[in-house]
C-alpha positions in Angstrom: 0.0 0.0 0.0 1.4 3.4 -1.0 1.6 6.1 1.7 -0.9 8.2 -0.3 -3.5 5.4 -0.3 -3.7 5.2 3.5 -6.7 6.9 5.2 -6.1 9.9 7.4 -8.0 10.2 10.6 -9.1 13.7 11.6 -11.4 12.8 14.5 -14.6 12.4 12.5 -13.8 11.4 9.0 -11.0 10.9 6.6 -9.3 13.8 5.0 -5.7 14.1 3.8 -3.4 16.3 6.0 -2.1 19.5 4.5 1.0 21.6 5.2 -1.2 23.5 7.7 -1.4 20.5 10.0 1.2 20.7 12.7 2.3 17.1 12.9 1.8 14.3 10.4 2.6 10.6 11.0 3.4 8.1 8.3 4.8 4.6 8.0 7.5 4.4 5.4 7.3 0.7 5.0 5.5 -2.3 6.5 7.4 -4.8 8.6 10.8 -4.6 10.3 12.8 -3.5 7.3 12.1 -2.1 3.9 12.1 -4.5 1.0 14.6 -4.1 -1.8 12.0 -2.2 -3.8 11.5 0.4 -1.1 13.5 3.6 -1.1 12.7 5.5 2.2 14.3 8.7 1.0 12.0 8.8 -2.0 9.0 8.1 0.2 10.0 11.0 2.5 10.4 13.4 -0.5 7.0 12.3 -1.8 5.3 12.8 1.5 6.7 16.3 1.9 5.7 17.1 -1.7 2.2 15.8 -1.0 1.9 18.0 2.1 3.0 21.0 0.2 0.8 20.2 -2.8 3.9 20.1 -5.0 5.4 17.6 -7.4 8.3 15.6 -5.8 10.6 16.8 -8.7 9.9 20.4 -7.7 11.5 20.2 -4.2 15.1 19.9 -3.3 16.7 16.5 -3.3 16.8 14.8 0.1 20.4 13.7 -0.7 21.5 17.4 -0.5 20.2 17.6 3.1 21.2 14.2 4.7 23.3 12.4 2.1 22.6 8.6 2.4 21.9 8.6 6.1 18.3 7.6 5.6 19.2 4.5 3.6 21.9 3.5 6.0 19.4 3.6 8.9 17.2 1.1 7.2 19.7 -1.0 5.2 21.9 -1.8 8.2 19.8 -1.0 11.2 21.1 -1.4 14.8 19.4 -4.0 17.0 15.7 -3.1 17.7 16.7 -2.7 21.4 18.7 0.4 20.3 15.4 2.2 19.4 17.4 4.4 17.0 15.9 7.7 15.9 17.1 10.1 13.3 16.0 13.8 13.1 16.6 16.4 10.5 14.9 19.4 8.8 14.0 19.2 5.2 11.8 21.7 3.2 10.4 23.3 6.3 9.6 20.1 8.1 11.3 18.6 11.2 11.3 14.9 10.3 11.9 12.2 12.9 12.5 8.7 11.6 12.6 5.5 13.8 14.3 2.3 12.6 10.9 0.6 12.5 9.8 2.8 9.6 7.7 5.3 11.5 8.1 8.9 10.4 6.8 12.1 11.9 6.7 15.4 9.9 6.3 18.6 11.9 5.8 21.8 10.0 8.4 24.3 11.3 8.3 26.8 8.5 5.8 29.1 10.1 
């Protein structure tokens, strides 16, 4: 299931979050580690682009912000007991990733 296909809960119905929402939560992949077909950094850029109602090709490359750190977190993760977190700012969002694939996007541009 693509991150754009997941329902969004807003307390009474389902509406997609926008850049005006303060915090948005997503799962980058299902299971303990991404499959070979998953590219977490691409998913992150797509989520930010969706939140900003932009095309992913119109925003800066995530590579320019954090190099390959996102891929390293998921390709060779530490033991689950480490509860590893990685935080960075990208395109006006403070993004927190956990090694289990959970991502939090907090709009800090305002």
